[in-house]
C-alpha positions in Angstrom: -39.7 -18.1 -6.6 -36.8 -20.5 -7.4 -34.0 -20.1 -9.9 -31.1 -22.9 -10.5 -28.3 -23.0 -12.9 -26.4 -26.1 -13.1 -23.1 -27.7 -14.8 -23.5 -30.2 -16.8 -21.8 -32.3 -15.3 -21.9 -36.3 -13.5 -21.6 -34.6 -10.2 -23.0 -30.8 -10.9 -22.1 -27.8 -9.2 -25.2 -25.4 -8.6 -26.2 -21.9 -7.7 -30.0 -21.6 -6.3 -32.3 -18.2 -5.4 -35.3 -18.9 -4.1 -37.5 -17.3 -1.8 -40.5 -15.0 -1.9 -39.6 -12.2 -4.6 -42.0 -9.4 -6.0 -40.3 -9.0 -9.4 -37.6 -12.2 -9.9 -34.7 -14.6 -9.1 -31.7 -14.3 -9.9 -29.4 -13.6 -10.6 -27.2 -16.6 -10.6 -24.0 -17.9 -12.0 -21.7 -20.9 -12.2 -17.8 -20.0 -13.3 -15.6 -23.4 -15.0 -14.3 -24.6 -18.2 -15.8 -24.4 -21.5 -16.7 -28.0 -20.8 -18.0 -27.7 -17.7 -20.3 -24.5 -18.5 -21.7 -26.4 -21.9 -25.2 -26.9 -21.8 -25.6 -26.0 -18.1 -29.3 -26.8 -16.9 -31.4 -24.4 -15.3 -35.0 -25.0 -13.6 -37.2 -21.9 -12.9 -40.1 -22.2 -10.9 -42.3 -19.7 -10.0 -45.8 -19.6 -8.1 -49.1 -17.4 -7.0 -47.9 -17.5 -3.6 -46.0 -19.7 -0.7 -48.9 -22.5 -0.5 -49.9 -22.5 -3.7 -49.6 -26.4 -5.0 -49.6 -25.4 -8.8 -47.0 -23.9 -10.3 -47.3 -21.3 -12.7 -43.9 -22.0 -14.3 -42.3 -25.1 -14.2 -39.8 -25.7 -16.7 -36.0 -27.0 -17.0 -33.9 -26.4 -19.9 -30.3 -26.0 -21.3 -28.4 -22.2 -20.5 -25.8 -22.4 -23.3 -27.0 -24.5 -26.7 -26.1 -28.1 -26.4 -25.3 -30.6 -29.3 
């Protein structure tokens, strides 16, 4: 599993947690000003095993509302 949270900037700061977990990856956090955190991007990847080539979940979305 892999969970990554990045600020919405030209050069984003990211926090990542990845490895072999039985239940979940995380938590991940970022701090900064409202403009840095607003519209942060979350990447989540989950495979059935380390050697699996196809992800069960492979998604990128916004952690906060974006206008």
